[in-house]
C-alpha distance (Angstrom), angle and dihedral (degrees) to the residues before:
residue distance angle dihedral
M1 . . .
S2 3.78 . .
D3 3.81 123.0 .
S4 3.83 94.3 -145.6
V5 3.76 138.1 56.0
A6 3.78 116.5 -114.7
Q7 3.81 113.9 -111.3
P8 3.82 116.7 -132.3
A9 3.76 117.0 -119.2
F10 3.84 111.1 -93.6
D11 3.79 119.4 -160.1
G12 3.81 96.2 -176.5
H13 3.78 134.0 -97.6
P14 3.78 119.2 -26.8
V15 3.78 112.4 -99.4
L16 3.79 116.2 -124.6
P17 3.78 118.5 -147.0
D18 3.79 115.4 -96.6
I19 3.79 105.6 -110.9
G20 3.75 97.8 170.5
R21 3.74 131.9 -102.8
P22 3.82 113.8 -21.9
V23 3.79 115.3 -113.9
M24 3.82 123.3 -149.4
A25 3.80 114.6 -120.5
K26 3.78 113.0 -120.6
A27 3.77 129.3 -148.8
D28 3.77 124.7 -179.2
V29 3.80 101.4 -140.7
R30 3.79 93.4 167.7
N31 3.80 91.6 70.5
P32 3.82 107.6 58.6
D33 3.77 122.3 -158.6
I34 3.80 96.9 -86.8
D35 3.79 93.9 -173.0
W36 3.80 91.5 59.2
N37 3.82 91.8 47.9
V38 3.81 89.9 51.4
R39 3.81 91.4 50.0
I40 3.81 90.6 51.3
G41 3.81 90.1 48.6
R42 3.81 91.0 51.7
A43 3.81 90.6 49.7
I44 3.81 90.0 52.1
Q45 3.82 89.6 47.9
R46 3.81 92.0 53.4
A47 3.82 90.8 49.2
V48 3.81 92.0 47.1
L49 3.80 92.0 52.3
M50 3.82 89.4 54.0
V51 3.81 89.6 59.7
W52 3.81 107.4 27.7
E53 3.79 135.5 36.0
S54 3.81 94.3 -132.6
N55 3.78 143.1 11.8
K56 3.79 89.4 -115.2
L57 3.82 92.1 60.7
A58 3.79 90.5 45.9
A59 3.81 92.5 50.9
A60 3.81 90.7 49.1
D61 3.81 93.4 50.2
L62 3.80 91.7 45.5
D63 3.83 89.9 47.7
V64 3.81 92.4 -124.2
D65 3.79 128.3 135.4
D66 3.83 112.4 -102.7
A67 3.80 92.6 -124.1
E68 3.81 92.5 49.0
F69 3.80 91.2 48.2
G70 3.79 90.1 50.4
K71 3.81 89.8 54.0
W72 3.80 89.5 53.6
L73 3.79 89.9 53.0
N74 3.80 97.7 46.8
G75 3.81 93.9 45.4
T76 3.80 100.2 -115.1
R77 3.81 93.6 113.8
R78 3.79 130.7 36.5
P79 3.83 109.9 -108.5
Q80 3.79 121.5 -122.6
F81 3.77 99.3 -118.3
D82 3.80 92.9 -175.9
R83 3.80 88.5 62.3
L84 3.82 92.4 45.0
F85 3.81 93.6 49.3
A86 3.81 91.8 45.6
W87 3.82 89.9 69.4
E88 3.82 102.0 80.2
P89 3.85 99.4 -155.8
L90 3.83 89.1 55.6
R91 3.80 96.9 46.8
E92 3.81 100.4 82.2
P93 3.84 97.7 41.3
L94 3.80 90.3 46.6
V95 3.80 93.4 51.3
A96 3.81 89.9 48.8
Q97 3.81 93.2 49.9
L98 3.81 93.2 46.4
A99 3.81 90.4 48.4
K100 3.79 89.2 54.9
L101 3.81 88.7 57.6
G102 3.79 88.6 62.9
G103 3.78 92.0 51.0
A104 3.79 96.8 -100.3
D105 3.78 119.9 153.3
V106 3.79 104.5 -127.4
Q107 3.80 115.8 -155.8
L108 3.77 132.2 179.5
L109 3.79 116.1 -129.7
I110 3.78 119.3 -164.7
V111 3.80 117.5 -166.7
F112 3.80 120.2 -170.6
R113 3.78 114.2 -152.3
R114 3.75 116.8 -161.8
P115 3.78 119.3 -150.1
A116 3.77 112.5 -108.2
């Protein structure tokens, strides 16, 4: 019986095909997707109008400057979703409007519970 383990034959590292010089992928992060920001702003606007009569009232209740709130709605500034979700009457309409952006079919379900 042998005192050592036999080593498998090793021909070297596998050779990858030559595909040319590698090129770095580029992404322009300075220019955000404006269309998506506008769509989010419109969804927020629809949810706001379900709760308040005007953007001015909404901005006051959310404790946001009118100009800043307007930028959220027109897509030029990223909205503060933590502030939007903190206002309970806005939470459900906002979730529904954002779900519609993703193509979801939003339905209202009403369940009547009778006292026992």
